[in-house]
N, C-alpha and C positions, 0 to 999 in steps of 0.2 A: 692516526692523527687525532689529537684531542680537540674538543670544541673550541677552545681558545685559539689554537693554531689555525683551525679552519676559518675562524672569524678573521684572524690576522691575514691569512692568504686572500680571503675575499676582499678585505679592505685594501690590500696591496694591489690586487687586480683592478679594483675601482680606481685607485690612484694612478696605476700604470696606464690606464686608458686615457685619462686626461693628460698625463705627462707625455705619453707617446704621441697624441694628436699635436700638442704644442711643440714638442721636441722635433718631430718630423717636419712639421710645417715651418718652424724656425730654421732648421738646417736646410730645407729645400729652398726657402726664400733667400737665405744668406749665400748659399752656394750658387743659385741661379743668377743672383745679382752681383756676385763676386765680392761680397762684403768681407771684411777682415775676420779672422778667427774670433777675435774678442767680441766684435759686434754680432756675429752670427750666434755665438754662445749666449750672449745677453738676450738676444731676440728669442732664442729657443727657450731659455729659462722663463722669460716673461710670459710667453705663450703657454708654456707648460703649467705655470701657476694659474693663468687665466682659465684655461680649459679644465684643469683639475678642480678649481673652485666652482666653476660653472656647473660641472657635473654633480656637485654636491648641493649647490644652491637650488637648482631646479626642483628636485623632489621635496626639499624642505619648504619651498614656497608653495608648492602644490598642497602641502599638508596644512596650509593656512597660517604659517608663521610670517610675520611682517618682514619686509626686505632687510631692515637693519639687523634684526635678530638672525635672519637666515645667513647673512654675511658673517656674523659672529660665529654661528655654528660651523660654517665652512672653514673659517680661519682656524677654529679650535680642532676641527676634524682632520684637516689636510696639511697644515703648514709644515709640520715636522716630517711627515711622510714624503711630501713633494720635495722638500729641501734635501733630504737624504738621497732620494732617487735622482735628483738633478745633480747633486755633487758627485755621486758615483758615475752616473751616465756621462756627464761632460768630462769628468776626469779621465774616464776610459777613452773617450774620443780623442782627448789630447795626447794620450800615451800610445795609442795604436798607430804604428808608423804609417803615414800617408792618409790616414782617415780624414783629417780636416782639409787636405788638399784634393781629395778625390772628387770627381764631378758626379753629377746626377746619373749619368749613363754608366758609371763605373761600379762594378759589383762591390768593390771595397767600401764604397760609401754606404750601401744598403746593409751589407753584412756587418760592418762596424757599428752602425746605428742599431741594428737588431740585437747584436751581441751585448752592446753597452746597456740597452734597456733591459735585457734579460738578467744580466748581472745586477743591475740596480734593483730590480724587483726581488731577487733572491736576498740581497743585503737588507732590503727594507722590511721583509716579513718579520724578522725577530724584533725590529724596532717597533713595528705596529703591534706585535704581540705584547711586548712589554708595556706599551702605552695603554692598550685596551685593558690589560689586566689591572691597571690602576685607574680605570674609568676615564681615561683621556683619549685623544685621537679620535678614531672612528667610533669609539664607544658613545660619544656625545651625539652622534647623528643617527644612530640606529632607531631611536624612538620615533624619529620623524619618517623614516623609511617604512615604518610599520603602522602608520596611522595612529600614533599616540597610545600604543598598547602597553605602555609602561617602560621600565628600564631593562627589561630582559630582551636580549637579542633573539632572533629567530634560530640561532644556533644553541640556545639554552645557556649562554654565558651571561652571568649577571654583569651589567654594564653601568649600573648606577653607583656612584661613590667610588671609594678607593679600596683596593684589595691589599 
């Protein structure tokens, strides 16, 4: 696996963490309260974006970047990745027979959710790879994760500018 692909996998796993927290929480809340499929999916998506952005903003703020700029970095770094992940994840949940009707105690609920997140991550890796290769997506945040060491990632992939 080349350095760019490793960086894309790392970015995707970062994004998957925030998406999974929000997605699982949204699906659990929606299912527990008997919300409609549409409301449950909207809640899961909103929470996925919230947690995805939050996981990016925290280290950027710790590096001394002002809040407004940190929000901009998170939006640039994560929006496309989270959107692709959520589209695939929720699309799968809608097409897996019985997934959206399954209860919290039903294995189908958890297996469907895990499978949909796994497929979403696999689909998102090439998207992140393409964006990082052009200095976009997670490429914009790596300088903050490394304490302002410049634009080269810890994987040795040049992330400043477009390729």
